[in-house]
C-alpha positions, -999 to 999 in steps of 0.1 A, spaced: 585 183 -241 610 193 -263 636 164 -279 661 152 -259 652 159 -223 639 126 -213 662 97 -202 643 73 -209 617 66 -237 590 43 -227 578 32 -262 539 14 -270 513 17 -296 491 30 -271 471 -8 -260 467 -4 -225 484 -38 -217 519 -24 -241 520 13 -225 516 -3 -186 545 -25 -191 570 2 -209 559 23 -183 562 1 -152 595 -10 -165 615 23 -174 599 39 -145 613 13 -120 646 13 -138 654 50 -123 674 59 -151 659 95 -151 629 111 -167 606 92 -186 587 100 -216 556 81 -227 555 76 -261 526 67 -284 538 54 -318 515 56 -343 530 37 -373 523 41 -411 519 12 -436 539 -6 -446 555 -6 -417 528 -8 -397 528 -48 -412 567 -49 -412 570 -43 -376 595 -50 -364 616 -58 -395 635 -28 -410 633 -19 -443 644 16 -464 626 47 -450 619 31 -416 630 60 -397 599 77 -408 574 51 -406 565 67 -373 560 102 -391 581 133 -384 580 143 -344 594 112 -340 617 114 -367 634 140 -352 631 126 -315 657 101 -332 684 123 -344 685 133 -304 680 98 -290 677 88 -249 701 71 -231 676 42 -228 645 34 -250 619 8 -233 595 -7 -258 564 -34 -256 547 -48 -284 555 -54 -324 555 -17 -330 573 -7 -305 601 -32 -313 608 -14 -347 609 16 -328 633 3 -304 658 -10 -331 655 27 -346 667 45 -313 696 15 -309 709 26 -342 713 60 -332 729 46 -301 704 43 -273 705 12 -253 676 -6 -259 650 -30 -240 621 -48 -259 595 -63 -236 577 -94 -253 589 -120 -278 597 -99 -309 592 -125 -334 631 -116 -350 662 -128 -332 668 -111 -298 704 -101 -309 686 -70 -325 683 -57 -286 705 -53 -257 678 -68 -239 649 -86 -249 620 -92 -218 599 -121 -222 574 -143 -203 585 -175 -195 552 -191 -212 564 -176 -245 593 -200 -241 619 -172 -260 653 -182 -248 692 -162 -256 719 -147 -235 701 -113 -235 670 -124 -230 656 -126 -193 623 -145 -185 597 -131 -160 566 -150 -149 534 -132 -160 541 -97 -170 552 -65 -159 535 -40 -141 535 -10 -110 517 -28 -83 540 -31 -52 537 -15 -14 540 21 -24 515 17 -50 493 0 -30 496 26 -5 486 58 -27 457 37 -41 446 32 -7 449 74 2 431 75 -33 403 61 -25 394 62 13 360 56 5 366 17 0 381 14 38 341 16 48 326 -11 30 321 -41 51 348 -69 53 357 -88 43 358 -74 12 362 -98 -21 375 -76 -51 362 -98 -85 382 -86 -114 358 -98 -146 380 -104 -178 361 -117 -210 361 -135 -240 392 -143 -256 413 -168 -283 420 -190 -253 388 -183 -229 352 -180 -239 337 -163 -207 295 -161 -214 264 -156 -186 262 -193 -179 303 -191 -165 291 -164 -148 260 -174 -131 284 -203 -120 315 -177 -106 288 -157 -88 279 -194 -69 313 -194 -60 320 -166 -44 318 -161 -6 288 -142 8 302 -125 39 317 -90 38 315 -69 6 320 -67 -30 337 -53 -52 330 -53 -86 353 -42 -118 348 -53 -156 371 -50 -188 361 -39 -222 357 -78 -234 331 -83 -208 301 -94 -222 276 -64 -221 249 -95 -200 277 -103 -179 285 -72 -167 243 -66 -158 248 -91 -143 274 -86 -120 255 -48 -114 227 -70 -102 254 -92 -77 264 -64 -63 232 -46 -61 218 -72 -38 254 -82 -20 268 -49 -13 296 -33 -24 309 -14 -51 306 -18 -91 327 -3 -122 322 -11 -158 330 26 -175 332 62 -169 298 65 -163 302 48 -128 325 69 -119 370 75 -116 381 42 -124 381 23 -86 405 -6 -100 435 6 -83 411 8 -48 401 -25 -57 435 -41 -50 445 -25 -28 415 -20 -3 410 -61 -8 407 -90 17 406 -114 -9 404 -108 -51 387 -132 -74 399 -134 -111 382 -149 -145 414 -168 -158 415 -153 -194 445 -123 -186 479 -131 -177 484 -89 -171 451 -94 -147 467 -121 -125 499 -106 -125 486 -74 -113 462 -95 -86 490 -117 -77 513 -88 -70 487 -79 -38 497 -97 -4 463 -108 -2 451 -144 -14 439 -149 -50 414 -179 -61 407 -182 -100 373 -188 -111 377 -222 -133 413 -226 -140 409 -257 -160 388 -241 -191 417 -218 -202 442 -230 -227 471 -215 -243 497 -196 -229 477 -184 -203 471 -219 -190 505 -224 -186 510 -193 -165 482 -204 -146 499 -236 -139 531 -217 -124 509 -200 -105 492 -229 -92 526 -252 -90 541 -221 -63 506 -221 -42 501 -185 -55 466 -185 -69 439 -213 -55 406 -223 -78 375 -202 -64 352 -224 -47 379 -238 -24 392 -226 12 408 -191 12 440 -194 28 445 -178 61 480 -169 57 489 -141 38 507 -146 6 545 -139 -12 534 -118 -34 548 -115 -74 567 -86 -83 586 -91 -113 593 -57 -127 617 -49 -94 634 -82 -102 638 -74 -134 645 -41 -133 675 -48 -109 689 -72 -133 687 -47 -162 706 -19 -144 735 -45 -137 737 -52 -170 735 -21 -187 756 -7 -162 727 24 -157 
């Protein structure tokens, strides 16, 4: 792509969560063609971001410096490295939206989108419950079309989304065994792991699916990642409590969500879980599953509408 052809930049450091949030919001704004740009900052700017310093325009390499010479109409960034890039783009005349707390005054950006559990406040701060993502009815319909084989699995289909260790949670084989005991026994089990899932837990989950019937996915050796299909074809979803992104996407569906041992997690994720439980959007794994369809939690569309109004896009 030659420079200047995209009206919107979606900027991130390439980490899956940051890339997904920036891309989802950039597309939801419907402000023109989107260019997904992965940043590769150099030292010392990598350590200083999002603070500007002499030579910052060269901090992301020659290609990004050339892009800045022909900035987009709008730049959307997610994560600390992207926060420096969006500041640079704003200096060249772009309107900019930064996702996640940049750890500097929000006035350096046109708008900042921050989770409720970060407690960031300001006139140009838009607060969201959870994280941004592309999951909506159209996304789910495409996922059903992309993974039609999942429809043939016996119902009710229980999707199990496994995370792993984090700064706020410890997930080991003992906890997995307790989780497995709390799962429903009817229908099919559709399990996917994350890169943080311990190897022994993944092996135990694979064996569980072999006994119960269903689908298991851990990596490319198991075929294409069926995660979108799991969300789209599930009749109910069970999650570990460690990931705001995973929980946000599960709660964007129209099926009930239960979380294993939510009291075991701490920090900001716990604050998010408390909010979800207060809304009645998630339950505790092992309790009775609700029979009424829930209201999906979809913050991306709401935030995009507010951004379009505030920036007159």
